[in-house]
N, C-alpha and C positions, 0 to 999 in steps of 0.2 A: 518498481516504478521506473526511476531514473538511474543512470549510471553516472556517478559523480566522482571525479579526480579530486582526492583530498591532500592537498600540500602539507607540508610541515608548516611549523610557526616561524617565528624567528631564528635565524642562525647567530648572525653577528652580535646583535645587542645581547642574545641569551648567552653567548662565550663571555662578554664584558661583564656581564652581571656576574658568571662563575669565577672569572680570572681573579688571581690573587694579587695583582698589581693594579696601581691606579690607571685610568683610561688614557690613551695616548692618541695621537693624531693617526696612527696605524690602525687605530680601532681593533676588529676582530682578527685581523692579521698578525698584531701583536700576541695577542692570547694562543693564536694556534703555533707560532712560534715557539712559545715558551713552554706551553703546557696543551699539547698535542690533544692529550688523553681527554680532554674537555670536549673536543670536536667529536671524537666518537662516542662520548657519552649523549650528546645532545642528539646526534642522528638516531642513536638506538631508542632514546628515550620516546622521539617522535613517532617511530614506527612502533612501538611498544602502545602508544596512544591510539594508532589507527591511521596515522598517515600512509600514504602510499607513494611518496615521492621524497627523496631525500636532494636537499638543494644544496649544491657546493659552496663553500665559504671562499668564493672568489669574487664575490661582489666589489670589494674594494680594491683588490689587487690590478691596479693598473701603474704603467711606468712611472707617469708623472707623480702619481702618490708617492711611489716608493724612492723617485729622487729626493723628496724633503729628507729622508733619514740615509741617502747614500746607499740603499740596497738595490738600485734598480735592475743591477745583474742577477738578482735572485728571483725576477718575476716568475720565470718558467717554473723554477724548481717549485716555489709557493704554490703555484696552480696547481702543478703535480701533486703536491703533497695534499691539497684541498679535496682533488677529485680523488685521490686513493683512497682518502678516509671515507668517502661517498661511496665509494665502490665497496671497500670492505663492510661497511653498515647494511648495504643491499646482501650481501654474500650471508653476512651473521644472520639477518633477519628471514633469507630465504626468498624474498620476493620483494619488488619494489623498482621504481624507475627513478632515474638521477636526470636531475634538472641542472645545467650548467650557467650559473648565475653572471650577469653581465651587468656591473653598476655603471653610474653615468662615469665619463672620463675625468672630469675635472672634481666635482663635489656634487654630492646630493641636494634636491631642492632649489638649485641654482642655476637655471636656465640662462640667466645673464652670463654667467662664466663658459658656457660652452663653447668649446672652440669651433672654428670653422667645419664645415661637413667633412672637408677632404683631410683635415688631420684627424677628426674624429674616427671617421672610416678607416683610416689607417691603424689607429690605436684597436678599434674594434675588431679588425681582421686579425690582427698578431695576435689579440688575446683569444680570440675563437679557435684560432690554429693552436695555440697552448692547450687549452680546454680539452681540445682533440677528439676521439672518436668514442671514448668509454661512456659518454653521457648518453642519454635517450633524446634529451632536445635542449636547445638553448633559451634562456629566460631573460629578456632583457627588462631589467626592474627600473622602476622609478623613473620612469620617461618623463619628463616634465613639459617638452617643448616638442614643437614640429622640427625645428632644426636638429636636436637630439634624436629624433627617430629617424629621421632621413640620414643622418650619420649611420646609425645602426644598421638601417637596412643596406646602404652602401658597403659598409665594411663586410656584413654576412654575404652579400653577394660576391665581393672580393676575395672572401676567405675561400671558395668554393667548398663550404660545408655542406652535407648532407642531411644535416641534423635538422629537424624542424624548429622553426622560430616562434616562440611564444613572446607576444610583445605586453608589457605591463605597465601602464600609464599612471602617473600620479595626478591628483586633482587639488584643487586649490581649499585649502582648511575651511573656507566660508562658502564657498560655491562649488558645488560638486559637477556642475555642468560646463568648468572651464578648467584647462591645464593649470599648472601651477606659473606657466608662461602668461596668463591671461588669455590664451587662445581659445577658442570656444571648441569644445569635444567633438561637436558632429562634424567640424573638419577632419578629425582624426580618421572618421569612418571612410571619408573619401580617399586619403591616404592608404586605408586598409585594403581598399578595394583595388588600388594600382599595386600595390606588393604583395598582398594575399598572404599575411602570415599563417600560422597554423590555427592559434589561437591570439583572443584579445583580453586582457584583464584591466581593472583598476586595482591600483595598491598602494602601501605604504601614505594613504591619507585616513584621514577620520571616518570610521563605519558610517555617520550619520550623512556625509556627504558622498562617499562612494554610493549610498543608497539614493541619492539625487542623480548621479550621475550614469549608474548602470542602467538606465532604461534607453539610453541614447546607444548603447551597444546592440540592445536586442535585433535590430534589423541589419546588422553588417554582415550576414550569412557565416559567419565563422562561430565555432566553440567559443563562449565567453564565461567570465566568472570575477571573482573578486578576493582580496585579501587585505586588510586594512591593519593599519597600525593601532596602537595602544596609548599614543602621545597624547598630552594636553592639547599642543599644538608644536608647530615647527618654530622656534623662535628666532629672533633677530639676532642673537648670539650664535646660534648654530650656524647661521648663513655667512659670520665671518670666516677670513681664511684659515684653513687648515683648524677647523674646530675639533673638540673632542665631546663625546656624547653627554658628558657632564652639565652641558648647556641644555639639555632636555629633560623634560619630567614624565612619568609616566601617571595615567590616568588611575583614580583609587575605585572608581565605580564601574570599570569594565571587567567585571567577573567574567567567568567561563560562559556563566549560563546567559547573562547579558548580550557576551558576544555572539554566543551561538542563536541568539535571537534574530540578529542582525544576518548571520549566514543564512540561516533558515529562510527569511524574507528574500534574501536573492537567491535561492535555489527556487523558490515559490515563483520568482520573476523568469525564471527559465536558466538562471546559473548552473554550470555543470563542472565548475572548476573552482575550488573554494580552498581556503586556507588562512593563515596568518602572517603579519608582519610584525615589524618591530614592536616588543613588550607584549606580543600574543604567545605565549608558551604551551608547554605540552598539556597542561591542564586544560587549556583552551580547546586544544586540538581532540583530546578526549571526550569533551563535551559535544562536541561536533559531530564526532564518529558515533557517539550513542544515539545523538538527535536524527542522524540521518537514517540509521539502521532502524530506529522506532518509527518514522515515517515511511520504511518500506523501500528506501533508496539502496542500490547497492554501492559500495566505495570499490572503485577501480584503480 
């Protein structure tokens, strides 16, 4: 029937859950430094579950985040380590693509904290250059405002990268037709028409609100899709300065079967790229793979 790209699920949150140390402000970066074998395990489990993409553990590795711990000089080395692990996972599996993850510069879910476009573009351009040529495409994740998107687009242009850019926007926990900034999602489609990324997605929001917002992307003329999180909500505590993931809690009702129900609805609406975000793990991806195959789709 349809060719579907099946992304992996949570990388950072999955590492934090598996790590042996308490959660820190460095999030999954700290786990990767202390227990690098866990990242290899996570990539391998997602491929075994049926995913066709390994997302690099580079989402939080921005210079300003590392400065809090006095290790900003390690940014390039940490990014290289994350890319190395994804490359090794693809080689071990024998197939697959690599997505180079780009997270928000200052903090997730904080459009109010976004630096001006010029400063953001500079940081994104530098990070894209560090990720380099070994990825198959760049994945800008959890984009919460038009200003943040502008910084990414300009940074991407300044970097000179020839890798396709996929943009994943995060929508409001109560109204999926709006970005977390409150800006209407339909304005995003106008920006997409100007910059023409290779794909557009909604990510790291409740699956229910993603279902609300996804129809807005159907007429943008780009491949589109979604990958939701499994949090109860993004709390005010997590929006404070330099939080840890202890401020968030996972839903108990979002089983692999229930999450796959949402995903299959997105596919039915025309989505050709699906997967999972925080708190969506290998079991969820395996159930999605099974359902896609049972429905006659081809996973690519």
